[in-house]
N, C-alpha and C positions, 0 to 999 in steps of 0.2 A: 526527537521527531515525535508526532503526535497522533493522534488518531484510531481505528478500532481496528482491526485483522480479523476474519470468521470463516469456518471450513469454507470449502468450497467456493471462495476467489481466485482471481487470476492474480499473480505475482508479476512485477516489470523491474527489469533492472534503470539502471538510473540512463541508460543508453535510447530507453525506450523498446527494449525488447521484452515480448512476452517471455519467462524462462518455465512456470509452470502454475499447476494450482494447489492451494492448502488441502492437505486431506488430512490433518490432525492437528490440532495444540493442544499442550500436556504442560500442567502447574505444579509442580510438587509430584510429579507420577500421575495425576489423575488428568484425564482427558478433561478440555473444556472445550465449549463451543465458541468463544471468542475471546481476547486479550485487547485491554488500552494499554497506551501508552505509559511505560516506566515499569510495568509488570516483567519477569523475567520469566518467560516460556521459554520450551523448545516446539519447534513447527517443523512438521515432514509438509514436504513440500513436492507432490507428483510432478516428475520432469527431468530438472535439473540434477547434477552432481556435485558435492561441494568439492570445491580443487580443480572443476573441470569448469560449469558453464556459470558457479556463481562461487565467491568466497568466501570463506567465514568472515562475518562483520562487515561483509558487504550489507551497503544502505538500500533494502527492496520496498517496491512501490506497491500497492493494490492497484488492480488496473479499473478505474473507476468509470463508469460509461460519461462522454459526454455529454449527454441530456442532464444526467446527476452532478455531474461537475458545475454546470452550469446553474441547475436551480441552485445550489450549498452558494455558491460564489455569489450570484445577486440578491438572494433571498433570506441566509441563513448562518452569513460569513460574521455580520457585527455579533451574534451572540454566542460564537464558536472562542475557546480556550486560546490561549495566542500560539501554542505549541500546535493546534488541529488547523489551524490557520495557516503555520509556517508550512505543514507537510503539504497542505493542499496549496501553495501558491508553489513548493517547490516542484509538486506533480504535475500542474500546470504549465510552470514552465517546462518540462520534459516535452508535454505535450506541443506543446507551440512553436519549441523548435523545428519540427517537422511541417508544424501547420499554421501558421501568428494568427487566424482565427477560430481556433478549437477550443472551443465551448463557450463560443462568446455568443 
């Protein structure tokens, strides 16, 4: 997957349900404000319990506002890295299951 995670952003499961908000991110026991794809980090999420609402290793997505997703898809998509494009398309596919016109 691709993209960037930051503190205070909401996290969504593959079924489209919001499970919580990122409280903190750590890399090598140091607090960081964001992490990019490929980094191995620890993420504290306010809300879910691992093993109950989410499973270890489960793919989670940042909840991107519809307006932002539309701008990224229409204006910035060509300049994005392939893994970021794939992550965005997977996210939009999830969102469009419930509303085919989401982000259009």
